[in-house]
C-alpha positions, -999 to 999 in steps of 0.1 A, spaced: -58 132 12 -20 131 17 6 158 9 43 154 13 65 185 10 103 182 7 99 148 25 129 128 36 133 98 58 159 72 68 177 52 94 202 70 117 227 88 95 214 71 64 189 90 43 167 67 23 145 93 6 153 128 -3 132 158 -12 100 140 -21 69 162 -30 38 140 -34 1 146 -34 -25 117 -32 -59 124 -46 -88 111 -25 -104 80 -39 -75 71 -62 -47 45 -63 -12 59 -65 17 35 -75 50 42 -59 75 25 -83 112 20 -87 140 -5 -84 150 -23 -52 166 1 -28 148 31 -44 132 41 -11 97 29 -16 93 8 15 110 33 36 85 59 25 56 38 35 71 28 68 78 64 76 42 74 68 31 46 91 54 61 118 79 33 120 109 50 102 122 85 112 111 114 91 143 135 87 129 165 70 100 181 53 63 181 62 36 154 60 0 165 59 -29 140 61 -63 155 54 -48 189 61 -33 180 94 4 179 101 12 144 113 50 148 113 62 133 146 29 116 153 31 81 168 22 50 148 -9 43 169 -22 79 165 -17 76 128 -39 45 127 -66 62 147 -64 91 124 -70 69 94 -37 56 80 -31 18 79 -4 -3 63 -2 -39 49 36 -42 53 61 -61 32 64 -96 44 28 -94 58 40 -96 95 10 -114 107 5 -129 142 12 -164 131 1 -181 163 -33 -164 162 -62 -174 140 -74 -155 110 -103 -141 130 -81 -130 158 -57 -113 134 -87 -94 121 -97 -86 156 -63 -72 164 -65 -50 133 -98 -36 146 -87 -27 181 -87 10 174 -124 8 165 -153 1 189 -159 -36 195 -195 -31 181 -179 -25 146 -161 -59 145 -187 -81 129 -196 -55 102 -159 -48 94 -150 -85 94 -178 -93 70 -167 -65 47 -132 -81 46 -147 -115 40 -167 -101 11 -135 -89 -5 -117 -122 3 -142 -151 6 -114 -176 11 -107 -161 45 -142 -169 55 -134 -206 51 -102 -202 72 -114 -181 102 -103 -207 128 -70 -215 110 -37 -202 125 -23 -175 103 10 -193 101 -7 -222 84 -21 -202 56 -8 -202 21 12 -171 9 -18 -158 -10 -41 -163 20 -16 -145 42 -15 -115 18 -53 -113 18 -53 -114 57 -26 -87 59 -47 -64 37 -79 -74 56 -62 -67 90 -53 -32 78 -88 -26 66 -103 -35 101 -89 -2 113 -113 16 89 -85 36 72 -90 65 49 -56 58 34 -45 22 29 -8 16 22 2 -17 7 38 -28 4 47 -54 -23 13 -67 -30 21 -94 -55 56 -105 -42 58 -143 -43 21 -149 -52 5 -170 -79 -11 -151 -108 -47 -162 -98 -41 -147 -63 -26 -116 -77 -58 -111 -98 -80 -115 -67 -60 -89 -47 -61 -64 -76 -98 -69 -80 -101 -61 -42 -81 -29 -48 -105 -18 -75 -135 -25 -52 -119 -5 -24 -113 25 -48 -149 23 -59 -159 24 -23 -139 57 -19 -107 43 -4 -74 61 -11 -45 36 -18 -8 40 -19 7 9 -35 44 -2 -36 47 -29 -63 76 -46 -81 52 -59 -108 52 -27 -128 28 -39 -155 1 -47 -129 6 -15 -110 2 6 -142 -30 -13 -150 -47 -4 -118 -31 29 -107 -45 64 -114 -12 81 -107 23 70 -102 55 83 -86 88 68 -96 118 69 -72 154 63 -81 181 62 -53 157 79 -29 147 107 -52 116 113 -73 123 112 -110 88 111 -125 53 118 -113 20 119 -132 -9 99 -145 -3 62 -151 -16 65 -186 10 91 -194 37 69 -179 28 40 -202 31 63 -232 66 75 -223 91 49 -237 121 65 -221 105 64 -187 93 28 -189 126 15 -203 150 36 -180 132 34 -147 104 8 -148 122 -20 -166 95 -22 -193 97 -20 -231 71 -10 -256 57 -45 -260 51 -47 -222 32 -14 -220 12 -22 -251 -3 -51 -230 -10 -29 -200 -43 -11 -206 -47 22 -187 -73 24 -160 
């Protein structure tokens, strides 16, 4: 679905990510993990076209998208739910969804909106509410839903659980599993390492902008040196994180 070769990105003279090789398998969830400042968000924002790619090649479904505009990437099938959600707070829930679907024919709107509401029924009760008046959990659901309205093949989610209550986190992760079952490919940045390991098929760990470990999530949980050194987990944590 997505293949990065010797990928690097950054801001002006600053290089946030160096020499990343990464392949995403279609219909899977890949967790991009690491400490704050490791380059995770920069990677997602570069893939979305909002941060400059400074080197390497990015192939999406076999097509080189290096240098492609953000809008063209969305039309091609990449969508992002960004860190901080970045909703249109003065628009209603329904209008935020409508904005997310602008790259699709208007005739798709009702079907796509209803799919999102099936994932997040709470949004169905808040369609006429301004996005700025939603709870943090509702805003996260809306940010994911807005991205889904573009009918992406690859959904990128940055910091899914940040600041959310456990019940809302559970609802969001249940939605991810439904999306994977429906064939969606997902790239997930997550500070909650335990939850990411529970849902992910594959993981890539970054440290200081460089990849230090890649493989199956189940293998990561069985590697005490990895979980302790890079993921901030100890054996008792991983014992409670069942593999997908």
